N, C-alpha and C positions, 0 to 999 in steps of 0.2 A: 550325873547331870548331862543331859543331851547337848550336843554341839549346836550352836545357833546357825541359822542359815548363812549369816555373814562370815562366820568362822569357817564353815564348810566351803563356801565359795572361795575364800582366801586360800584354803588348803588345796583345793582343786587347781586354782591359778598357779600356786607355787609348784605343784607337781607337773603341770603342763609346761611351765617355763623351764623346769629342770629337764624334762624329756626333750624339749626343743634344743636346749643347750647341749645335751648329750648327742643328739642327732647331728647338730651343726658341727660339733667337734669330730664326730666319726666320719661324716660324709662331705664336709666342706660346704660352701655356700651353694654350689650347683646341685650337689646331691641332696642337700637339705631342702631346697626348693622343690625338687622333683619328688622327694619323700612326702612333702606336704601336699603337693598337687600332682599325683601320678598322671602320666600320659601313656597313651596306647594300651591301656589296660582293658581287657575283656576279649572274649572270643570273637573272631570275625566269622559270622555265620556264612558268608559267601566266599570264604577263603578257597584258594586253589590247592593249598597244602598246609599241613600242620605237622608239628613234631613235638614230642614231649618226653622228658626224662625225669627220673627220680634220682636225686643225688644221695651220696652217702650220709649226708646230714638229715635226710628224710624229706627235704623240700622237693617239690615237683614244679617244673616250669614247662609251660607249653608256649610255643611260638606259632603264630598264624600268619600266612603270607597270601596276598592277592596280587597277581601279576597282570600287567598290561604292557603289550609290546615287549615282552621278555624282560621287563624290569618290575621291581616291586612297587606297586602303586599304593598298597596299604600293608601295614604290618602291625601286629599286636601281640600281647602276651597275657597269660594268666599264671598265677602261682598260688600255692597253698602255703607258701613259706613266709619267711621273715621279711623285714624291711629291706635287707640287703638283697634278697632274691628278687623282690619287687623292683628295686632300683636297677639291678642288672637286666631284668627282663625288659624294663622300660627303655633303657638306653640301647639294648640290643635291637629292639624293634625300631627305634629311631635310626640307628645306623643302617638298618636294612633298607629303608626307603630309598627308592631311585636306583638301586643296584641290581645287576643281573645275577642269575643263579651262580655263575662262575665267580663273580666278585664277592658274593656272600660267603662262599667256601674259603675265601682268603682271609676273612675276618678272624681275629684271635681274641682270647680273653683280655689281653693287654689293650686292645682297641677300646673295649668297653670301659676298662678301668681308667684309661687315659682320658676318655670323654667325661667320666664322672669327676676325676681329679683326685679327690681325697677319699680313701676307702680303707677300712680296717683290714689289716693283714690276715687276721683269723677268718675273715669272711670272703676272701678273694676267690674261693672255690665256687661262689655263686656266679661269678662271671664265666667261669669254665662251664658250669651247668647251663647257663643261658646260651652260650655259643654252641654247645653240643646239641641243645634243643633246636637251635636255628639250623644247624647242619642236618639234623634229622628231617626238619621240614623241607629243606632244599632237596635232600635225597628223595623224599616222597614226591615232591613236585617233579623232579627229573624222571622218576619212574612213571608218573602219570603222563608226562609228555611223550615218552617213548611208547607207552601203551597206546595212547591216542594215535600216534603216527603209524604204528603197526596196524591198528584197526582201519586206518584210512587207506592202507595199502591193499586191503582185501576187497 
């Protein structure tokens, strides 16, 4: 006997509520809200630099940076990974805003995890991956600045 539309809708609602409860337990309220409504997601087409890495888990995170007056005016991320990778990419992009290249290099995975608040121990490598992608973007930015300065000397 096929399932009625009402029964199907009730099952979907039950599964969604369980997924939300699991995400809230794993990420806390701040992480849960960002998980539901991601911020800073998507490639910046006018970025000054980007960097991306693939982690041992198979997830890839890219960080995109746009500078103005030597400070990050815009930052974003993309990932092909799990919700934890997305959260770490989002909060890493958020932490990048307003900082200089030198200040970005001082950020650590703990800064991302502290900003999120609650995070599963087995997923903390995602914060490391996001910070390493950020550092790669900063390195690429610094290389481009040096290259432009050298071209200006000729």
